ZADO-1210 file (C-alpha; in nm, 4 decimals, padded with zeros to 6 digits):
<atoms>
<atom x="17.6107" y="12.1261" z="10.1320" code="UNK" pos="1"/>
<atom x="17.3437" y="11.9358" z="10.3429" code="UNK" pos="2"/>
<atom x="17.4742" y="12.1103" z="10.6552" code="UNK" pos="3"/>
<atom x="17.4266" y="12.4636" z="10.5013" code="UNK" pos="4"/>
<atom x="17.0530" y="12.3953" z="10.4021" code="UNK" pos="5"/>
<atom x="16.9915" y="12.2532" z="10.7377" code="UNK" pos="6"/>
<atom x="17.1178" y="12.5738" z="10.8774" code="UNK" pos="7"/>
<atom x="16.9057" y="12.7813" z="10.6392" code="UNK" pos="8"/>
<atom x="16.5807" y="12.5893" z="10.7796" code="UNK" pos="9"/>
<atom x="16.5659" y="12.7769" z="11.1103" code="UNK" pos="10"/>
<atom x="16.6192" y="13.0960" z="10.9512" code="UNK" pos="11"/>
<atom x="16.3391" y="13.0474" z="10.7067" code="UNK" pos="12"/>
<atom x="16.0907" y="12.9325" z="10.9616" code="UNK" pos="13"/>
<atom x="16.2143" y="13.2439" z="11.1690" code="UNK" pos="14"/>
<atom x="16.1663" y="13.4652" z="10.8787" code="UNK" pos="15"/>
<atom x="15.8091" y="13.3164" z="10.8177" code="UNK" pos="16"/>
<atom x="15.6969" y="13.3829" z="11.1765" code="UNK" pos="17"/>
<atom x="15.8622" y="13.7311" z="11.1923" code="UNK" pos="18"/>
<atom x="15.6534" y="13.8246" z="10.8641" code="UNK" pos="19"/>
<atom x="15.3460" y="13.6814" z="11.0157" code="UNK" pos="20"/>
<atom x="15.4012" y="13.8603" z="11.3539" code="UNK" pos="21"/>
<atom x="15.4857" y="14.1872" z="11.1483" code="UNK" pos="22"/>
<atom x="15.1629" y="14.1539" z="10.9679" code="UNK" pos="23"/>
<atom x="14.9790" y="14.1223" z="11.2766" code="UNK" pos="24"/>
<atom x="15.1275" y="14.4457" z="11.4344" code="UNK" pos="25"/>
<atom x="15.0591" y="14.6221" z="11.1055" code="UNK" pos="26"/>
<atom x="14.6885" y="14.5294" z="11.1387" code="UNK" pos="27"/>
<atom x="14.6699" y="14.6196" z="11.5029" code="UNK" pos="28"/>
<atom x="14.8067" y="14.9574" z="11.4465" code="UNK" pos="29"/>
<atom x="14.5563" y="15.0273" z="11.1509" code="UNK" pos="30"/>
<atom x="14.2724" y="14.9210" z="11.3887" code="UNK" pos="31"/>
<atom x="14.3956" y="15.1668" z="11.6525" code="UNK" pos="32"/>
<atom x="14.4260" y="15.4526" z="11.3955" code="UNK" pos="33"/>
<atom x="14.0887" y="15.3962" z="11.2680" code="UNK" pos="34"/>
<atom x="13.9367" y="15.4092" z="11.6327" code="UNK" pos="35"/>
<atom x="14.1445" y="15.7056" z="11.7080" code="UNK" pos="36"/>
<atom x="14.0474" y="15.8719" z="11.3832" code="UNK" pos="37"/>
<atom x="13.6649" y="15.7993" z="11.4834" code="UNK" pos="38"/>
<atom x="13.7169" y="15.9762" z="11.8245" code="UNK" pos="39"/>
<atom x="13.8944" y="16.2660" z="11.6376" code="UNK" pos="40"/>
<atom x="13.6157" y="16.3211" z="11.4021" code="UNK" pos="41"/>
<atom x="13.3350" y="16.2890" z="11.6793" code="UNK" pos="42"/>
<atom x="13.5355" y="16.5562" z="11.8864" code="UNK" pos="43"/>
<atom x="13.5653" y="16.7809" z="11.5777" code="UNK" pos="44"/>
<atom x="13.2045" y="16.7722" z="11.4876" code="UNK" pos="45"/>
<atom x="13.1068" y="16.8491" z="11.8642" code="UNK" pos="46"/>
<atom x="13.3539" y="17.1241" z="11.8784" code="UNK" pos="47"/>
<atom x="13.2463" y="17.2854" z="11.5485" code="UNK" pos="48"/>
<atom x="12.8827" y="17.2627" z="11.6379" code="UNK" pos="49"/>
<atom x="12.9199" y="17.4749" z="11.9103" code="UNK" pos="50"/>
<atom x="12.9965" y="17.7843" z="11.7095" code="UNK" pos="51"/>
<atom x="12.7075" y="17.7332" z="11.4565" code="UNK" pos="52"/>
<atom x="12.5099" y="17.8526" z="11.2728" code="UNK" pos="53"/>
<atom x="12.7928" y="18.0581" z="11.1152" code="UNK" pos="54"/>
<atom x="12.7452" y="18.2648" z="10.8093" code="UNK" pos="55"/>
<atom x="13.0046" y="18.1789" z="10.5270" code="UNK" pos="56"/>
<atom x="12.8862" y="18.4337" z="10.2684" code="UNK" pos="57"/>
<atom x="12.5773" y="18.6102" z="10.1633" code="UNK" pos="58"/>
<atom x="12.4029" y="18.2655" z="10.0363" code="UNK" pos="59"/>
<atom x="12.5771" y="18.0345" z="10.2622" code="UNK" pos="60"/>
<atom x="12.5617" y="17.9224" z="10.6253" code="UNK" pos="61"/>
<atom x="12.7106" y="17.6431" z="10.7915" code="UNK" pos="62"/>
<atom x="12.4426" y="17.5101" z="11.0227" code="UNK" pos="63"/>
<atom x="12.5565" y="17.1810" z="11.1299" code="UNK" pos="64"/>
<atom x="12.8657" y="16.9540" z="11.1711" code="UNK" pos="65"/>
<atom x="12.8199" y="16.5782" z="11.2004" code="UNK" pos="66"/>
<atom x="13.0197" y="16.2680" z="11.1745" code="UNK" pos="67"/>
<atom x="12.9854" y="15.9141" z="11.0972" code="UNK" pos="68"/>
<atom x="13.2912" y="15.6582" z="11.1239" code="UNK" pos="69"/>
<atom x="13.5812" y="15.8641" z="11.0311" code="UNK" pos="70"/>
<atom x="13.3806" y="16.1044" z="10.8045" code="UNK" pos="71"/>
<atom x="13.3433" y="16.4498" z="10.9093" code="UNK" pos="72"/>
<atom x="13.0303" y="16.6292" z="10.7700" code="UNK" pos="73"/>
<atom x="12.9648" y="16.9722" z="10.7230" code="UNK" pos="74"/>
<atom x="12.5906" y="17.0687" z="10.6230" code="UNK" pos="75"/>
<atom x="12.5266" y="17.4033" z="10.4651" code="UNK" pos="76"/>
<atom x="12.2263" y="17.5953" z="10.4116" code="UNK" pos="77"/>
<atom x="12.2172" y="17.7662" z="10.0660" code="UNK" pos="78"/>
<atom x="11.9790" y="18.0658" z="10.0198" code="UNK" pos="79"/>
<atom x="11.9760" y="18.1884" z="09.6800" code="UNK" pos="80"/>
<atom x="11.6474" y="18.3711" z="09.6340" code="UNK" pos="81"/>
<atom x="11.6486" y="18.4261" z="09.2343" code="UNK" pos="82"/>
<atom x="11.7494" y="18.0301" z="09.1665" code="UNK" pos="83"/>
<atom x="11.5570" y="17.7250" z="09.1698" code="UNK" pos="84"/>
<atom x="11.6765" y="17.4167" z="09.3688" code="UNK" pos="85"/>
<atom x="11.7224" y="17.2387" z="09.0544" code="UNK" pos="86"/>
<atom x="11.9274" y="17.5309" z="08.9095" code="UNK" pos="87"/>
<atom x="12.1427" y="17.5617" z="09.2322" code="UNK" pos="88"/>
<atom x="12.2003" y="17.1932" z="09.2453" code="UNK" pos="89"/>
<atom x="12.3332" y="17.1697" z="08.8851" code="UNK" pos="90"/>
<atom x="12.5392" y="17.4664" z="08.8807" code="UNK" pos="91"/>
<atom x="12.6732" y="17.4510" z="09.2379" code="UNK" pos="92"/>
<atom x="12.7971" y="17.1040" z="09.2232" code="UNK" pos="93"/>
<atom x="12.9782" y="17.1616" z="08.9002" code="UNK" pos="94"/>
<atom x="13.1199" y="17.5071" z="09.0309" code="UNK" pos="95"/>
<atom x="13.2166" y="17.4224" z="09.3736" code="UNK" pos="96"/>
<atom x="13.3686" y="17.0830" z="09.3644" code="UNK" pos="97"/>
<atom x="13.6836" y="17.1869" z="09.2413" code="UNK" pos="98"/>
<atom x="13.7012" y="17.4827" z="09.4664" code="UNK" pos="99"/>
<atom x="13.6279" y="17.2667" z="09.7912" code="UNK" pos="100"/>
<atom x="13.8679" y="17.0036" z="09.7064" code="UNK" pos="101"/>
<atom x="14.1525" y="17.2290" z="09.6405" code="UNK" pos="102"/>
<atom x="14.0592" y="17.4148" z="09.9654" code="UNK" pos="103"/>
<atom x="14.0102" y="17.1075" z="10.1689" code="UNK" pos="104"/>
<atom x="14.3465" y="16.9371" z="10.0513" code="UNK" pos="105"/>
<atom x="14.5113" y="17.2561" z="10.1628" code="UNK" pos="106"/>
<atom x="14.3603" y="17.3607" z="10.4734" code="UNK" pos="107"/>
<atom x="14.2619" y="16.9979" z="10.6307" code="UNK" pos="108"/>
<atom x="14.5826" y="16.8049" z="10.4899" code="UNK" pos="109"/>
<atom x="14.6484" y="16.6249" z="10.8481" code="UNK" pos="110"/>
<atom x="14.3008" y="16.4971" z="10.8568" code="UNK" pos="111"/>
<atom x="14.3080" y="16.3790" z="10.5023" code="UNK" pos="112"/>
<atom x="14.6355" y="16.2109" z="10.5156" code="UNK" pos="113"/>
<atom x="14.5000" y="16.0238" z="10.8116" code="UNK" pos="114"/>
<atom x="14.2104" y="15.8720" z="10.6178" code="UNK" pos="115"/>
<atom x="13.9528" y="16.0781" z="10.7359" code="UNK" pos="116"/>
<atom x="13.6951" y="16.2066" z="10.4651" code="UNK" pos="117"/>
<atom x="13.5287" y="16.5346" z="10.4595" code="UNK" pos="118"/>
<atom x="13.1944" y="16.5799" z="10.3317" code="UNK" pos="119"/>
<atom x="13.0225" y="16.8953" z="10.2478" code="UNK" pos="120"/>
<atom x="12.6603" y="16.8744" z="10.2155" code="UNK" pos="121"/>
<atom x="12.4436" y="17.1795" z="10.0860" code="UNK" pos="122"/>
<atom x="12.0652" y="17.1818" z="10.1457" code="UNK" pos="123"/>
<atom x="11.8129" y="17.4446" z="10.0405" code="UNK" pos="124"/>
<atom x="11.6940" y="17.6897" z="10.2963" code="UNK" pos="125"/>
<atom x="11.3646" y="17.6972" z="10.1038" code="UNK" pos="126"/>
<atom x="11.2917" y="17.3354" z="10.0693" code="UNK" pos="127"/>
<atom x="11.5184" y="17.1861" z="10.3210" code="UNK" pos="128"/>
<atom x="11.6243" y="16.9554" z="10.0257" code="UNK" pos="129"/>
<atom x="11.9539" y="16.8037" z="09.9628" code="UNK" pos="130"/>
<atom x="12.0929" y="16.9946" z="09.6563" code="UNK" pos="131"/>
<atom x="12.4550" y="16.8253" z="09.6317" code="UNK" pos="132"/>
<atom x="12.7254" y="16.6679" z="09.8452" code="UNK" pos="133"/>
<atom x="13.0862" y="16.6793" z="09.7937" code="UNK" pos="134"/>
<atom x="13.3444" y="16.4285" z="09.9403" code="UNK" pos="135"/>
<atom x="13.7082" y="16.4859" z="09.9660" code="UNK" pos="136"/>
<atom x="13.9664" y="16.2132" z="10.0542" code="UNK" pos="137"/>
<atom x="14.3342" y="16.1864" z="10.0386" code="UNK" pos="138"/>
<atom x="14.3202" y="16.0505" z="09.6825" code="UNK" pos="139"/>
<atom x="14.1539" y="16.3740" z="09.5792" code="UNK" pos="140"/>
<atom x="14.4619" y="16.5656" z="09.6886" code="UNK" pos="141"/>
<atom x="14.7584" y="16.3634" z="09.5206" code="UNK" pos="142"/>
<atom x="14.8244" y="16.6158" z="09.2543" code="UNK" pos="143"/>
<atom x="14.7943" y="16.9296" z="09.4878" code="UNK" pos="144"/>
<atom x="15.0403" y="16.7458" z="09.7413" code="UNK" pos="145"/>
<atom x="15.3066" y="16.6831" z="09.4643" code="UNK" pos="146"/>
<atom x="15.6315" y="16.8260" z="09.5891" code="UNK" pos="147"/>
</atoms>
């Protein structure tokens, strides 16, 4: 019985070291992925910016693409002449959030699955003030991505 126990000690020590090394490799991989995602987001923002401004519909124009860390930020200008900024802010966020989240989950699946967050900022063309902002990340997509 003692011999068996003594034989298990090196195995237990090896297993403990293996788990520690595996955790270190996992952390290194995650750090490298985050660094890569930062580069991808920067490149995407720069590429999108080359083609701006871009009219989306009769009220909305994509005017800027920006980035921060692993967050790709789209900045839109809204021009709805018959509504105040306050009305646009209240109605717009409630109306647009579900649409934007669903469309983003479908069209930017690879970005979102890679832990890149998308932010959509809407500013008033009249006042230049931020009306509302909508963030989309992979948690927002779990129901949409169900098999």
